[in-house]
C-alpha positions as CSV (number, residue, x, y, z in Angstrom):
1,M,0.0,0.0,0.0
2,R,1.3,3.4,-0.9
3,K,2.4,5.6,1.9
4,A,4.2,8.7,0.6
5,L,2.4,11.8,-0.5
6,P,4.0,13.1,-3.7
7,I,4.4,16.6,-5.1
8,M,6.0,17.3,-8.5
9,F,7.8,20.4,-9.7
10,Q,8.0,21.0,-13.4
11,G,9.3,24.1,-15.3
12,T,8.5,26.0,-18.4
13,H,12.0,25.3,-19.6
14,S,15.4,24.0,-18.5
15,D,17.0,25.9,-15.6
16,A,13.7,27.5,-14.5
17,G,14.7,26.5,-10.9
18,K,13.1,23.1,-10.5
19,S,16.1,21.6,-8.7
20,V,16.4,24.4,-6.3
21,I,12.7,24.5,-5.4
22,A,12.6,20.7,-5.1
23,T,15.7,20.9,-2.8
24,A,13.9,23.5,-0.7
25,F,10.8,21.3,-0.3
26,C,13.0,18.3,0.7
27,R,14.3,20.5,3.5
28,I,10.9,21.9,4.4
29,F,9.2,18.5,4.7
30,A,12.2,17.0,6.6
31,R,12.1,19.9,9.1
32,K,8.4,19.2,9.6
33,G,9.4,15.6,10.7
34,W,8.4,13.8,7.5
35,K,10.7,11.2,6.1
36,T,11.3,12.7,2.6
37,A,12.9,11.4,-0.6
38,P,13.6,13.2,-3.8
39,F,12.9,11.6,-7.2
40,K,13.8,12.3,-10.8
41,S,13.0,9.5,-13.1
42,Q,15.5,10.4,-15.8
43,N,18.3,12.9,-15.4
44,M,20.6,14.2,-18.1
45,S,23.7,15.5,-16.4
46,L,27.5,15.2,-16.4
47,N,27.5,16.1,-12.7
48,S,27.3,12.8,-10.7
49,Y,26.8,11.8,-7.1
50,V,28.0,8.4,-5.7
51,T,25.7,6.7,-3.3
52,I,27.0,4.9,-0.2
53,D,26.9,1.5,-2.1
54,G,29.1,2.9,-4.9
55,K,26.3,3.6,-7.5
56,E,26.1,6.7,-9.7
57,I,23.1,9.1,-9.8
58,G,22.5,12.7,-10.8
59,R,24.1,15.3,-8.6
60,A,20.9,17.1,-7.9
61,Q,19.1,14.1,-6.4
62,G,22.1,13.4,-4.2
63,V,22.1,16.9,-2.9
64,Q,18.3,16.8,-2.4
65,A,18.7,13.7,-0.3
66,E,21.3,15.5,1.8
67,A,18.8,18.4,2.2
68,A,16.2,15.8,3.3
69,G,18.6,14.2,5.7
70,V,18.5,10.8,4.1
71,L,21.0,8.6,2.3
72,A,20.8,8.8,-1.5
73,T,19.8,5.6,-3.4
74,T,19.5,4.8,-7.1
75,Y,15.7,4.7,-6.7
76,M,15.8,8.4,-6.4
77,N,17.3,8.7,-9.9
78,P,17.0,5.3,-11.6
79,I,18.0,6.6,-15.1
80,L,21.0,8.9,-15.7
81,I,21.9,10.0,-19.1
82,K,25.5,11.2,-19.5
83,P,26.2,12.8,-23.0
84,S,29.5,11.5,-24.3
85,R,29.4,13.1,-27.8
86,D,26.9,14.7,-30.1
87,Q,23.7,12.6,-30.4
88,E,25.2,9.8,-28.2
89,A,25.1,9.3,-24.4
90,Q,25.9,6.7,-21.8
91,I,22.7,5.4,-20.2
92,V,23.2,4.6,-16.5
93,V,20.5,2.4,-14.9
94,H,20.3,2.1,-11.2
95,G,23.8,3.5,-10.9
96,K,25.6,1.2,-13.4
97,P,26.3,1.7,-17.1
98,Y,23.6,0.1,-19.2
99,K,24.8,0.9,-22.7
100,N,25.7,3.8,-25.0
101,M,22.8,4.8,-27.2
102,Q,22.0,7.3,-29.9
103,A,19.2,9.8,-29.1
104,G,16.8,8.2,-31.6
105,A,17.5,4.6,-30.4
106,Y,17.0,5.6,-26.8
107,R,13.5,7.0,-27.7
108,T,12.4,4.0,-29.8
109,E,14.1,1.1,-28.0
110,F,14.4,2.1,-24.3
111,F,10.9,3.6,-23.6
112,H,9.1,0.5,-22.2
113,T,12.2,-0.7,-20.3
114,G,12.5,2.8,-18.8
115,L,8.8,2.9,-17.9
116,N,9.1,-0.3,-15.9
117,I,12.3,0.9,-14.2
118,I,10.6,4.1,-13.2
119,Q,7.4,2.4,-11.9
120,Q,9.4,0.0,-9.8
121,S,11.5,2.9,-8.3
122,L,8.3,4.8,-7.5
123,D,6.8,1.8,-5.8
124,V,9.8,1.4,-3.6
125,L,10.0,5.0,-2.6
126,M,6.2,5.3,-2.0
127,K,6.5,2.4,0.5
128,Q,9.6,3.7,2.4
129,Y,8.9,7.5,2.7
130,D,6.2,9.9,3.9
131,R,6.8,12.6,1.3
132,L,8.1,12.3,-2.2
133,V,9.5,15.4,-4.0
134,I,9.5,14.8,-7.7
135,E,11.4,16.9,-10.2
136,G,10.6,17.1,-13.9
137,A,13.0,18.0,-16.7
138,G,12.9,20.6,-19.4
139,S,9.3,21.4,-20.2
140,P,6.1,19.3,-20.1
141,A,5.0,21.1,-23.3
142,E,7.6,19.5,-25.7
143,V,4.8,18.4,-28.0
144,N,7.3,16.6,-30.3
145,L,8.5,14.3,-27.5
146,N,5.4,13.8,-25.2
147,D,4.2,10.6,-26.7
148,R,7.3,8.8,-25.3
149,E,8.6,11.1,-22.5
150,L,9.7,9.5,-19.3
151,V,10.2,12.5,-16.9
152,N,7.3,14.9,-16.8
153,M,3.5,14.4,-16.9
154,R,3.7,10.7,-17.5
155,V,5.6,10.4,-14.2
156,A,3.1,12.7,-12.5
157,R,0.3,10.3,-13.6
158,M,2.3,7.2,-12.5
159,A,2.7,8.8,-9.0
160,N,-0.7,10.5,-9.0
161,A,1.1,13.6,-8.0
162,P,-0.2,17.2,-8.1
163,V,2.1,19.4,-10.2
164,V,3.5,22.9,-9.5
165,L,4.7,24.7,-12.6
166,I,7.7,27.0,-12.2
167,G,8.5,30.0,-14.4
168,D,11.8,32.0,-14.4
169,I,11.0,35.7,-14.5
170,E,14.7,36.6,-14.8
171,R,14.7,35.6,-18.4
172,G,11.7,37.7,-19.2
173,G,8.3,36.6,-20.7
174,V,7.4,34.6,-17.7
175,F,3.6,35.1,-18.1
176,A,3.8,34.1,-21.8
177,S,5.8,31.0,-21.0
178,L,3.5,29.9,-18.1
179,V,0.3,30.5,-20.2
180,G,1.7,28.8,-23.3
181,T,2.8,25.8,-21.3
182,L,-0.6,25.4,-19.7
183,Q,-2.3,25.7,-23.0
184,L,-0.2,23.1,-24.7
185,L,-0.9,20.5,-22.0
186,D,-3.6,17.8,-22.4
187,E,-6.7,18.6,-20.4
188,C,-6.2,15.8,-17.9
189,D,-2.6,17.0,-17.3
190,R,-3.7,20.7,-17.1
191,K,-6.1,19.7,-14.3
192,R,-3.2,18.2,-12.4
193,V,-1.4,21.6,-12.2
194,I,-2.4,23.0,-8.8
195,G,-0.6,26.3,-9.2
196,V,2.5,28.1,-10.4
197,I,5.6,29.6,-8.7
198,I,7.4,32.5,-10.3
199,N,11.1,32.1,-9.5
200,K,14.2,34.4,-9.4
201,F,12.3,37.7,-8.9
202,R,14.3,40.9,-8.3
203,G,12.7,44.1,-7.0
204,D,9.4,45.1,-5.5
205,V,6.8,42.3,-5.7
206,A,4.0,44.9,-5.4
207,L,4.9,45.9,-9.0
208,L,4.2,42.4,-10.1
209,Q,0.7,42.2,-8.5
210,P,-1.3,43.3,-11.6
211,G,0.3,40.6,-13.6
212,L,-0.4,38.0,-11.0
213,R,-4.1,39.0,-10.8
214,W,-4.3,38.9,-14.6
215,F,-2.7,35.4,-14.8
216,E,-5.1,33.9,-12.2
217,Q,-8.1,35.4,-13.9
218,Y,-7.0,34.4,-17.4
219,T,-5.9,30.8,-16.6
220,G,-7.9,30.0,-13.4
221,V,-4.6,28.7,-12.0
222,P,-3.4,30.2,-8.7
223,V,0.0,31.8,-8.2
224,L,1.3,29.9,-5.2
225,G,4.3,32.2,-4.6
226,V,6.9,34.5,-6.0
227,V,10.4,33.4,-4.9
228,P,13.1,36.1,-4.9
229,Y,16.4,35.6,-6.6
230,V,18.7,34.0,-4.0
231,H,22.4,33.5,-4.5
232,L,23.1,30.2,-2.7
233,R,26.0,27.9,-3.4
234,I,24.1,24.6,-3.9
235,D,25.5,22.2,-6.4
236,A,24.5,22.8,-10.0
237,E,22.8,20.0,-11.9
238,D,24.4,20.5,-15.3
239,S,26.3,22.8,-17.6
240,V,23.3,25.0,-18.3
241,T,24.4,27.0,-15.3
242,L,27.9,27.6,-16.6
243,S,26.9,30.8,-18.3
244,R,26.5,32.4,-14.9
245,Y,30.2,31.9,-14.0
246,A,32.9,34.4,-14.6
247,T,35.4,34.3,-17.4
248,K,37.5,37.1,-16.1
249,K,39.4,37.5,-12.8
250,D,37.9,39.6,-10.1
251,D,40.7,42.1,-9.4
252,T,39.4,42.8,-5.9
253,K,40.3,39.3,-4.8
254,A,43.9,38.2,-4.2
255,I,43.9,34.6,-5.5
256,D,43.1,33.7,-9.1
257,V,41.7,30.2,-9.6
258,A,41.2,29.3,-13.2
259,V,39.2,26.2,-14.4
260,I,39.6,24.8,-17.8
261,Q,36.1,24.5,-19.3
262,Y,36.2,21.8,-22.0
263,P,33.0,20.7,-23.9
264,R,32.6,17.4,-22.0
265,M,33.5,18.8,-18.6
266,S,31.9,16.8,-15.8
267,N,31.6,17.1,-12.0
268,F,32.6,20.7,-12.1
269,T,31.0,21.0,-8.6
270,D,34.5,20.0,-7.4
271,I,35.5,23.7,-7.5
272,D,32.5,24.9,-5.5
273,P,34.3,25.3,-2.2
274,F,36.6,28.0,-3.7
275,F,33.5,30.2,-4.1
276,A,33.1,30.2,-0.3
277,E,36.6,31.6,0.1
278,P,36.5,35.4,0.5
279,D,39.7,36.2,-1.4
280,C,39.4,33.7,-4.3
281,S,38.3,34.7,-7.8
282,V,37.1,31.7,-9.7
283,R,36.9,31.9,-13.5
284,F,36.3,29.5,-16.4
285,V,38.7,29.4,-19.3
286,T,37.8,28.2,-22.8
287,D,40.6,29.7,-24.9
288,A,44.4,30.2,-24.6
289,S,43.9,34.0,-24.7
290,L,42.0,33.8,-21.5
291,L,44.4,31.7,-19.5
292,G,46.8,34.3,-18.1
293,E,48.9,33.3,-15.1
294,P,46.5,32.0,-12.4
295,D,47.7,31.1,-9.0
296,I,45.9,27.8,-9.3
297,L,44.8,26.0,-12.5
298,I,42.3,23.2,-12.3
299,L,41.6,20.6,-15.0
300,P,38.3,19.1,-13.9
301,G,36.7,15.8,-14.9
302,S,35.6,14.9,-18.4
303,K,33.0,12.5,-19.9
304,N,35.2,12.2,-23.0
305,T,38.9,12.8,-22.1
306,I,40.3,12.2,-25.6
307,E,37.9,14.6,-27.3
308,D,38.6,17.2,-24.6
309,V,42.3,16.8,-25.1
310,Q,41.7,17.5,-28.8
311,F,39.7,20.6,-27.7
312,L,42.8,21.8,-25.8
313,K,44.9,21.4,-28.9
314,E,42.4,23.1,-31.2
315,T,42.0,26.1,-28.9
316,G,45.7,26.5,-28.2
317,L,45.2,25.7,-24.5
318,F,47.4,22.5,-24.8
319,V,50.5,24.6,-25.7
320,A,49.5,27.4,-23.4
321,I,49.2,25.1,-20.3
322,R,52.7,23.6,-21.0
323,R,54.2,27.1,-21.4
324,L,52.5,28.2,-18.2
325,Y,54.2,25.5,-16.3
326,E,57.6,26.5,-17.7
327,R,57.3,30.3,-17.0
328,S,55.3,30.5,-13.8
329,D,54.8,29.0,-10.4
330,T,51.1,28.2,-11.0
331,I,49.9,25.1,-9.1
332,M,48.1,22.8,-11.5
333,I,45.6,20.2,-10.2
334,G,43.9,17.6,-12.4
335,I,40.8,15.7,-11.2
336,C,39.8,12.4,-12.8
337,G,39.8,13.2,-16.6
338,G,41.9,16.2,-15.9
339,Y,44.4,14.0,-14.1
340,Q,44.5,11.7,-17.1
341,M,45.2,14.7,-19.4
342,L,48.2,15.8,-17.3
343,G,49.9,12.5,-18.1
344,E,52.1,11.3,-21.0
345,R,49.5,9.3,-22.9
346,I,45.9,8.2,-22.9
347,K,45.2,4.8,-24.6
348,D,41.8,3.7,-25.8
349,P,42.3,0.1,-27.0
350,F,38.6,-0.8,-26.8
351,H,37.5,2.6,-28.4
352,V,35.5,3.5,-25.3
353,E,35.5,7.2,-26.2
354,T,36.6,7.6,-29.8
355,S,38.0,5.7,-32.8
356,L,41.5,6.8,-31.9
357,D,43.8,4.2,-30.3
358,E,45.6,6.8,-28.2
359,I,46.4,10.5,-27.8
360,E,49.3,12.4,-26.3
361,G,48.7,14.0,-23.0
362,L,50.2,17.2,-21.5
363,N,53.2,15.2,-20.3
364,L,53.4,17.1,-17.0
365,L,52.9,14.0,-14.8
366,P,54.7,10.6,-15.3
367,I,51.6,8.6,-15.8
368,E,50.0,6.6,-18.6
369,T,46.3,5.9,-18.7
370,T,44.4,3.1,-20.4
371,L,40.6,3.5,-20.8
372,A,38.5,0.6,-19.8
373,C,35.0,-0.6,-20.5
374,E,34.1,-1.0,-16.9
375,K,33.4,2.0,-14.7
376,T,34.8,2.6,-11.2
377,T,32.3,4.2,-8.9
378,V,33.2,4.2,-5.2
379,L,33.3,6.4,-2.1
380,C,36.9,6.7,-0.9
381,E,39.0,8.2,1.9
382,G,42.6,8.2,2.8
383,I,45.7,10.2,3.8
384,L,46.9,12.9,1.5
385,T,50.5,14.2,1.8
386,F,51.3,17.7,0.6
387,Q,54.3,19.8,1.6
388,R,55.3,17.4,4.4
389,E,51.8,17.8,6.0
390,T,49.2,15.0,6.1
391,F,45.5,15.4,5.7
392,H,42.6,13.0,6.1
393,V,40.5,13.4,2.9
394,S,37.4,11.8,1.6
395,G,35.5,11.9,-1.7
396,Y,34.4,9.7,-4.5
397,E,35.7,8.2,-7.7
398,I,33.9,7.9,-11.1
399,H,36.1,6.9,-14.0
400,M,36.5,4.5,-16.8
401,G,40.3,3.9,-16.9
402,R,43.4,3.1,-15.0
403,S,46.5,5.2,-14.7
404,I,49.9,3.7,-14.1
405,V,52.4,5.9,-12.3
406,K,55.9,5.5,-13.8
407,S,57.7,7.6,-11.3
408,G,57.0,10.4,-8.8
409,A,55.3,10.3,-5.5
410,P,51.7,9.1,-5.0
411,L,49.3,11.8,-3.7
412,I,46.9,9.8,-1.5
413,S,47.2,6.6,0.5
414,L,43.9,4.7,0.4
415,N,43.7,1.7,2.7
416,G,46.7,-0.3,1.2
417,K,46.6,1.3,-2.3
418,T,47.5,4.7,-3.6
419,D,45.8,7.2,-5.8
420,G,47.1,10.1,-7.8
421,C,50.5,11.5,-8.5
422,K,52.5,14.7,-7.9
423,T,55.7,16.1,-9.1
424,K,58.7,16.5,-6.8
425,D,58.1,20.2,-6.5
426,E,54.4,19.5,-5.9
427,R,53.3,22.1,-8.5
428,I,51.5,19.4,-10.5
429,I,49.0,17.3,-8.7
430,G,46.6,14.7,-10.1
431,T,44.0,12.5,-8.5
432,Y,40.9,10.4,-9.3
433,M,39.2,11.7,-6.0
434,H,36.3,14.1,-6.6
435,D,35.4,16.4,-3.8
436,L,39.1,16.8,-3.0
437,F,38.6,20.6,-2.3
438,H,35.6,19.9,0.0
439,N,38.2,18.8,2.5
440,D,38.7,22.0,4.5
441,A,42.1,21.4,6.1
442,F,43.7,20.6,2.8
443,R,42.0,23.4,0.9
444,H,43.0,26.0,3.5
445,H,46.6,24.7,3.5
446,L,46.8,24.9,-0.3
447,L,45.4,28.5,-0.3
448,N,47.7,29.6,2.5
449,D,50.6,28.3,0.5
450,V,49.6,30.5,-2.4
451,R,49.2,33.5,0.0
452,R,52.7,33.0,1.4
453,K,54.1,32.9,-2.1
454,K,52.3,36.2,-2.8
455,Q,53.5,37.7,0.5
456,L,50.0,37.8,1.8
457,P,49.1,36.9,5.4
458,S,47.7,33.4,6.0
459,L,44.1,33.2,6.9
460,P,42.7,31.0,9.7
461,T,40.4,28.1,9.0
462,R,36.9,29.4,8.6
463,A,33.5,27.7,8.6
464,L,33.6,24.2,7.3
465,Y,32.3,23.8,3.8
466,R,29.9,21.0,4.6
467,Q,28.5,23.0,7.5
468,L,28.0,25.9,5.0
469,R,26.0,23.5,2.8
470,M,23.6,22.7,5.6
471,Q,23.2,26.4,6.4
472,A,22.5,27.0,2.7
473,F,19.8,24.3,2.7
474,D,18.1,26.0,5.7
475,E,18.4,29.5,4.2
476,L,16.8,28.2,1.0
477,A,14.0,26.5,2.9
478,N,13.4,29.6,4.9
479,C,13.2,31.8,1.8
480,V,10.8,29.4,0.0
481,E,8.6,29.0,3.1
482,A,8.3,32.8,3.4
483,S,7.5,33.2,-0.3
484,V,5.3,30.2,-1.2
485,N,1.9,29.0,0.1
486,V,3.2,25.7,1.4
487,T,-0.1,25.1,3.3
488,T,-2.0,25.0,0.1
489,I,0.5,22.7,-1.6
490,E,0.3,20.2,1.4
491,R,-3.5,20.3,1.3
492,K,-3.5,19.5,-2.4
493,M,-1.1,16.6,-1.8
494,M,-3.6,15.2,0.7
495,E,-6.5,15.7,-1.8
496,F,-4.7,13.8,-4.5
497,Q,-4.0,10.9,-2.2
498,G,-7.5,9.6,-2.7
499,G,-7.6,10.1,-6.5
500,D,-7.3,7.4,-9.2
501,N,-4.3,7.4,-11.5
502,H,-5.0,8.5,-15.0
503,A,-4.1,6.1,-17.8
504,L,-0.4,6.1,-18.8
């Protein structure tokens, strides 16, 4: 017998704020004492999260589980789509690679399989939790896709969930997008929409009131709230958000952190802790002319390392990074795919990524990588040694490949094995451990080393990053509770509990 009361958040388009609002409601319900789970049937993202049993799900659902105070499981995101090249993606089912598929084949061949996977996951979560916060994807009004969609209104019907539609006013045209979306929905789905939330509002809400009244009179759908624009560092779901990040150094800040942004960059949330540092300027680099001489250069993960190395060569970044090492004292750190790029060579004998057998790396670390068909996904922890200091670090690994260190010192000792590599002068560092910078002691030591080199005073350890995340969840929940009619949403959730599911 079903137990959980579901609510579903859908948007008029991608990046309308579905993930953030869903995260807020996970926190709101949890604070009310309800055992709450997030759910997104199908997530397309290169930002991953590793569950406690070593499975891979979308980053957003892992973060939402944290906000709800529960352990993330693959039932919360049973299908993860990780684009690997144009028109092709790796399909991850319950945390493990299923197969690589073209977009058309996924739609025609995977639909019924996906439907069964989603229903089974919903059944498990409905039995185990009190509240289920469901997130859609893109827009429910994609009329060209709706006959076989697996993530919006079909899921709302499967869960018998009321739907709240979210519109992003920051982009302009919010009333047109909300009205248009509602008009394009089938009648049964339109009745499922219990209200709308206008998100990312700046300014005096009184000036918006005439529009709100018009919308309610025109559509008959209530406005459940207007959420102000809030700037909270909660992990981004995918690369849609990258346009918000800086490409130039903030000259008011002392430390310049540059991040190489290649087309298949993944798990770029690794660099989020630097945003919490008051004197760090974080910028993304896509071309050699933008590289400059940063204090720290980070090569993040990649879903297709070989193609991203080719991107470095095409943009001049390959040569520019090598020259930067020769002429500056920049600290270079590669994570996962970025670690592989720093090595001498990347071999692909099984053509996991491309038709190339191998490609030359930056040759800044004495390692050689061979890509493999099987993916490693595991939580990890160990002892990192840097500048004669040791630090307990924890994180996770997601990679398809093995790197052999030819010489040089390992970076991290992991329960009888080692991970990563560093040069003798410790200016080049590589590791497979994601979330490395989330470890506060190491991050603070690294930054203080930069400060000393620049003849700046060292800074004491400030608030721990993971504590800041919990504070951010509460701040977000407080903001949404103050802006949205949560009581009405909860009442509608109760009303839908007794309804019959519509046909799939």
